[in-house]
N, C-alpha and C positions, 0 to 999 in steps of 0.2 A: 447516599446522595452525594452529587458530585458538584465540585467547585468549578468545573470546566464549563465555561459559557458557550451556549450555542452562538454561532457568528451572527452578528447583527446584520452584517451585509457581506456580500461576497464580491471580490475575493477577500481572503483573509489568511493569516498564517495557519499552516496546517498542524504544526506541532502538538497543540492541545489535544488533537484527536488521534494521535499515534502513540501507542505505549511504549515507544522507544525512548530512552533517555541518554544523558552523556554524550551527546553529539552524534548519536546513531540515528536520528530521524534525517533522512536524506532528502526528503521532499521540501519544497519552499512553500508553496501557496496552494490553497484549496479554492478552486475556481467555481465548482458547481457540484451539487450533490442532490440525489434523488432517493427514492425508495429502492431503486435497483441499480443505481450508477454513481460514479464519482469522476470527477475531472479534476486533475491537479496539475501542477507545473514545477519543474525542476530546471535550474540554470546551472550546468557544470562549471565549476570554478578551479582555478589552478591550485587553491589550497584545500580542495575537497579531500575527503577521506580516501577515495579510490583514484584521485588524480594521478596521472603519469604523464610523461614528456608529450605524448602524442594526444592527450585527452583523457576521457574516462572511458575504460574498456567496455565494449558492447555488452558483455555479460551482467554488467552492473545494472543494465536496465530491467533485468528479471526482478533485482531486489526493490527497484522503484515501484514496479507493479505490484509486488507483494506488499509494500508499504501503502500503496493506494487502497488495496484491499483492507488493510488494517485501519486506515483512516475512515474508510467507509463504515466499517464495523464500529469504530470509535464514535462516529457521529450518531449512528443508530442507538448505541448505548446511552449517549448523553441525552438524545431525545427522550429517552425512557426514565431518565434521571440517575443513571449508573455512571461509572467511571468507565473509559476505554480499558478493555481487558487484553491479556496476552492471547496470541493466536499462533498458529504454526502454518508454514508453508510445507505441505506434504509433498508436492510435486508439481511438475508441469508437463503439458503435452505440447511438442512442436513449438518451442521457442525458436522463432525465426527472426534473426536480427540482421537488418540490411547493411549495417555499417560495422566495422571492427572497433571504432572509437566514436565517442559522442564529443563534439567540438566544445571548447571552453567558450563560455559566455553566449551560447546560442540556446535559448529556451527549449525545452522538450515538454510537450503536452503528454501526461500519463492518465490513460482512461481505462476504467474497468467497468464491467457490466456483470451483474449477477445472472448466472445460468440457474443455479438451485442452492437452496439451503435447507438442510434437513434438521429435524428437532435434535439429533444427537450432537450437533455441532460441526458436522461436515457440510462443505459447500464447495462450489465451483464457480469461477469467474472467467470471462472472456478479457483479455488485456490487449491494449495497443499503445504504442509510443508513436508520437508524431512530431515532425520537425517544425520549425517556425514557419515554414510555407504550407503546412498541412500534409507533407508527405509522409507515408507510413514508414516508420524506421524499424519497428518490431512488433510482432504479435505473438500471442500465446494463450493457453488456457491453464489457469492456476487452480489447484486442488488444495483446500486450506481445511483447517479444524481449529475451532476454538471451544475449548472446554467451558462448562457451564460455571466453574469456579476453580479456585487454586486447590480446594479440597478434592473436587472431582479429578482434577489432574493427579494429584498425589495418589488417589485410588487406583487410576488407570496405571500409574507408574508402579504400583504394588501388585498390578495384575488382579485387582478387584473390580467389580462392577460398581460404577458410582451411584 
């Protein structure tokens, strides 16, 4: 059973739904979530983990999208009375980022939509980053895997069927 509360109202802090710890949760706010989508927001900051002199590099947007998928899965788990679980980004297709840098202090909307989710833990999501004026900043498809349990993951690592 989980101690992570379902958000009483949105927007809310996204961290309880992302299984990243020790400052590795890069997203700020959960704006909207449904059975097949999630919308979050991040505001790049000068003291952020990946901040550089010019802003946050465009490739970091891929991690924002992956964490939005993790948050979506975390919300689904909490709704079922479980804890958010670890998952893996297996790869992406066509990450197209329109900007080499995300500007500091300008919110970025991070949206993901489920394409499919198989019983074996594999899934695919469409992702898009949008700027503060609604302009598309990046798009991609994310391929993900979430093992059923840590024991199942360990079995996979040993080359056994879970």
